[in-house]
N, C-alpha and C positions, 0 to 999 in steps of 0.2 A: 503495499500500500504505499510505503513511504517515497517509494521509485515512482509511483502512479501519481503521485501529488507533486512531485517535482518536475513532472513533464509539464505542469502548469506554471510553475515558477520559472522554469526556463524558458517557455515561450514567451514570458511577459519580458525576460531580462536579455533576448535574445537580441542582437543586430537586426537592422532592416535587412539586410542579405539573407538575414538566417529566416526570417518571416516569410521573405518571398519565396523560399522552398518548399513553404507548408502547402498542403493538396487538400482539396474538398473531401477527399475520403478520411478525413482526419476525425478519428474516435479514440474514445479511451474503454479499458475494460469496466464495465458497469458494475461487476460483481465486487470488485476492489476498491471503488472509488465511492464517493457520494455518502460516506458514513459519518462524516461531522461536520460542522460549520464551517471549518475552514477548508474542508474541500469544496465546498459551493463557493466560499470567499474564493479561492484558488482560480475555479472554473469560471467565475465574473470576471476577473484580472484578466484571465488568459483570451477574452475577448478581445480587447482592446488592441493587441500586436496588428489583428487584420485592419483596422483602421490606420494603423503606423504605415502598413505596406502599401497604402495607396499612394503615397506621394508622389511618385513620378507619373502617375495617371490623372490623381485627381489631387492638386490643382494643374500640374504640368501640361498633360496632353489637352486639357480643357484649353487652356490659356493659348494653347499654340493654336487651337480651331479658332479663336476669337480674332478680333481687330486690335487686341491690345499687344499682342506679340507676333514674330514672324518665326518661324525653324530657320535655323543655317545651314545645318546638317543634317544627314538623311534619317536620323531616328525620327523628328519629329514633324519632318517634313510632310507625310501623308495628312496629319490632321490639319496644317497651314494650307495644304493644296486640295483639303476635303477629298482625296481620292485614297481612300484608307482599302486596304486588300484586305480580304477577310483571312488570310495566315497573318495577320500583324501581332506581332508579341505584344504589345502595350496592350491591346483591345483586349486577347486573350488573358494576360495577367489581371487585368481590371474585374472581368467577369470572376476568374476563379478566386482572388482575393477577395471579393464582397461575399460569394460563397461560402467561403471559408468562416467568416465573420457570421453567417447565418448558420452554417451547421453548427458553431460553438454556443451561439445564441439557443438553438434549437435543444441541444444537449441539456443546457440547464434548464431550459421551460419544462422539459420532459420528468426530469430528476427531482429537483428541487420541492416541489411540490409536496412530494409524498414525504420527504425527510421530516423527522420529528421537530416540532416548532421549540422542542425544549433545547435543540443543538444550535439554536441562534441567540444571540442578544435582543434583546425587543425592538421590533420593526425591522431587524435585517433582514430576514427573510424574504419580507416582502420587497424591501429596497433591492437586494439584488435580482428578483424577478423584474423589477420594475428596468433596473438598468440592460436586463437581456430584452426586453420588449424593446426600449429605446432604440439598442444597438441593432436588433434585426431589423427596424424601422429605418433607421439611417443606412444600412447597407442596400434594401430595397428602393430606397430614395434616390442613391446613388446609381443603381442599375436601371429602374426606370427613365432616369433622363438621358442614359447612353444609349439602352438598346430598345425603348419603348417597352411592351409587355416581355415579361419574362416567366418562367417556371416559377411558381409559388409553393415554396418547400417548406413545410412547416412542421415535420417531424425529423428527428435525427437520422440519416443514412443507415439502413441496416442490411441492405441487399441492394445488387445492381439493379436488376428489372423492376423493382418497387422504386426507387429513389432517382434513377438517375436517364428515366425514360418519360418524365412528365412534360406535357405539352406546354405551350405558350399559353400564359394568362393574359388578360388583357387589359391596355394602360387603365381602364377605371376599376379593373378588380386588384391589381396592384395596388393602386391608390387604396383604395378601400380597405385593405390590410394594413398598410402603412398608417393609416388615421384609427384604424381600430387598436393598434400596439401602442401607439402613443396615447391615445386616452386612457389606455391601460397604465402605461407608464406614467402619466402625468397622478394617476391615485398612489402611486405605489412610492414614488421618490420623494426624498426628500429635498426643502428649496437648497439647503446648504450641508455641506459635511463638517467635521470637525477641522480637518485640514484645508487650506485655500486653495492648494492644487488639487484636492479630490473635488472640491466647488465647481473647479472651471475643467477639469481633468476627465473627472467621470459622468457619466449620466446623471442628471437633475431634474428637478421639476421643471426649472425655467428653460433646460435642453428641450424637454417633450413639447413645453407651449412653444417654444421657437419653433423647432422643426414642424410642429403642428399648422401652424402658420404659413409657412413654406410650402407646405403640401397644400393647404387650402386655397394659397394662390394661383400654384399650379392647375388645381382642378375648376379654375375660376369661381370659386365660394367666396366670393369677396366680403361678405357678412360675416363669415367666420374667420376669414383671415384676418380681419382688423378687429375684432373681436379679442381674439387669442394672441394677438401682436400688441395689442395694449396690454393685457396681462403681464407680459414680459416688460414693458416700458413702466409699468407703475409700479413692479417689484421693486424691493429696497435692494436687493443682491447686486442688480447692475447699474452701473451710470457712465456716462460718456467720458473718456479722460479728455484733458482739456491741457492745452498749450503744446507746442511743438516738439517740446522732449518727450514729453508723456506718449504722444502720439507715435511718435517714432519707435519710442520704446516699446509698444504692443509688439514690434516686430524684431526686436531685437533680444539676444539671450539674456539681458539684465531685466528686462520686462515682461517676462512670461507670464500669464494667468491674471492680466489686468481685471480693472471692474468691469471693463468693456465686455470681457469674454464671458461668453456663454458656453461653448463646450471647443476645447482647444487640444488639439492631437499632441501627445506630450513626446518630446525627444529630448535625448540626454547629449550624445556626444558620437563621433566617429566610432568609439570604441565600445558606448554601449547600442541604445536606440536610436539611429540618424534616419535624415530623412534624405541626403544629399543633394538636394535641391541646388545646391549653391555652384555644383559641378557643372550644372546645364546653363546656369544664367550668369555667372561671373566671368569675365574675360582672364585671359592667361595674364596679362601684362597691365602695367599701369593700375592697380588698387591699392585702395590704402594699406599701410603698413598695418599688420594684427590681424590680417582676412587671409583665408586660403583662396588662392587663383582656381578658377575653374575651366571648363573648356568652351564656354561660349558657343551654346548651341541654340539657345534659344533668344532672343533679343527684342526689347520694346519697340513698337512702331513708331514711327511720326506722330501718327493720330493721338497715341496717348501721351506723348510728350507735350504734342502742343494742347492738348486738352486742358491742362490747368492753368488757371489766371496767375500772374505776379500776385506772391503773396501767398499763395495758398500751401498750408504747411504739411499738405498731403504729396506734395511733389516729391519732396526729398527724402520724406518716408518709403515711396515706391519706387524712386529711379535714382542712380546715380551715375557719373560719367568716369570713366576712367583717365587718366593722365597720359596714357599714350597716344599717338600721332598717326592716324586720327583719333579724337577722345570716342570711343564706344559707350553708347549708353546703355547700362544692364538693370536688372530687377535687384532693387535693395532689399528685400522682405525678406530674403531668407539666405544672407551671408553666413559662411562659418567662419569662427574664430581661428585663428592659427594654432590655438591649444586642441582643437576640434568641436569645441561648443558649439550648438547650432541653436536656433530659434525654432518655437512650436510653430503649427500650422493650425490658425484658426478657424474653424469650420464653420460656429455660428458667432457671430457677436452684434451688439446692441444697435450700431447703426444699420447694420444688414436690416434688423426687424422694424426697425423705425422706418426705414423705406419702405418694407413690405406694406406696411400698415399705410403710409402715404399712397403706393399704389393702389391697394384696396379701396382706399375710400375716394380717390378720383374717381375709378369705377363707379362707386355708389354715388356720386355727385356731390360729395362732401368735400367742396375744394377747399374751402377756409381752412378746415382741420389739416388737408393732405400738405397746403401749400404751409402750415406753422411747422409742422414736422420736417418739410424739406429744408426751410429755412433755418431749422435749429443745427442741422447737418452742413449747411452752407456757412454758418456762423461760425460753428465749431472749426470748419476747415480755414477760416482766416484766422482763429485765436481771438474771436470776439466775443463779447456777452452774448449768452443765448437767448435771453428776453428782451432782446431791444432789437430794434430796426437797425440795418447795417445796408452799406451801400450793393452788397452782393446778394441782397434777397430777392426772390421770384416775387413778381415778374419783373424782367428787363426788357429794353428795347429789342435786343436779339431773338427775345422767347414769348413766343403765344401761345407753345403748347404744353401744357401741365405734365401730359403723359411722358412725351419725350425729355422734359427737364428732369423728371424725376428719372427717365431712364440713363440718360447722360450724368446724373449725380452719382447712381449707382457705378456706372462706368468709372468714375475717377476714385470714389469711394471706397470700392473696394476691388481696384487694381490688381491685379495678378494673384488674386482668391480663389481663382475658379470659376466665379458667378457669370462672367460675361456671356460665354457661349449659350447655355441655356437659358439666360436671362432673353437673350433675343429669338432663341427658339420658341420660348415659353409665351412671348407675346408677340409671335407672329410677324418678328423683324427681322429674321435670318437673312429672308431674302433681299431685303431692300439694304440691309447694312454690309452682310458677307458675301452677297452675290450667289449663295446656293441653293439647291432644289431641295423640296422636302424631303427627298429620300437622303439627302446629305446631312441631314438635321439630327437622323440616327448615325451610329456605329454599326458595323455588322455583327452578327452572332458568330461567335469565334469560331473559325473552320473545324477546330478538333473538338469543339461542343456538338457541332452537326453531325459530327464523324462518329460522337460516342452515342448520340441520341437522335435516333432517326424519326422522331416525332417534333424534333423542331424545325422551324421553317424561318428560313433567312429573310432578314428584312428586304423590302421591295429596292431594287436596284443593285443589290450586290450579288 
């Protein structure tokens, strides 16, 4: 039994490359595990490395497909060019890594309910179940954004025929499951944990509410999206960071798990858990002392560089320029220190949810409240008081469309955080902005999954 418990502990502390080696057929010996509360705790902790393993797909591949970056080398050029082959390794890894997390969540959801309540500290059993429901929803949200409808696997894998030949469910069915899981998670999870890192780094009640708001927005349930986003905004757990140093600090190794962060994927260093994003974004030469050079495979576009007005504190947080000749622009949100320390990846944060509510309110015709939220984000961007009018408030002379103003604000506020491509797909703007067809809005179902499962149908156009 000790060896089996160690499996989960090793999963938590394995490096990102080790996590990538995990396969969806992951199981543990049921008869020897699930004996103590510590077993259940280890199982819950063991789900999170599946989220860590996604970094080079989300945000990186999704950003390469957006108008915020362009791929310079072959690895990510299929995403920039919107010509992804069905055997693309990145697409296959994203499918596998998300289903790995789903499998681990399913394992916990099957076994923990039958465990004796006396094995757990008060409320801890429910909290562990809530974490599994949240994470399963998170992984399915990732999948439906990339592939559309996917197989809904809600039980642990036990046999090939039963588990690996499930057909694709509809997009509506996947979102229905996501929302169902998040509603359960919301009732089971605490607003905070004893440790601040757990409040931001583990599933929480606020995380469930925030992801629910985004799911509702995706299915155009604007009333529900606005209401759930408001619950997050009104929570005392979260607040916008203020000032240039604090804003940039959210994306630095020294500013992890800020008050603005709702769900933050935790990374440590090159020798422990790492995301390795610096190696794709950072140039080889001309970077500040103390940072590790990268291979510069994905670069910011002129469009995102020119999107920021003078004085916008977000520009220096998102972008930097090498001192080489010519000066090369690069993404500044994921730089690794020369000692190997890395920043986290922020999956959900308050500014995102405020703009979710603004977008939902605009659809509901509640434009004054939508504008108020938009202007709060704008004022923070220029380090101005949030409750007083500023020269940067909407509307301005060049802006006549509130929906586009919110879209553009998300572009700047959430630059390089993986949201832009899906934002454009979700709003039906991908064709106009990116010049892609409806078929190119989805990734192909990985070729190896089609080979494994004859009931899977390929996305149209691939």
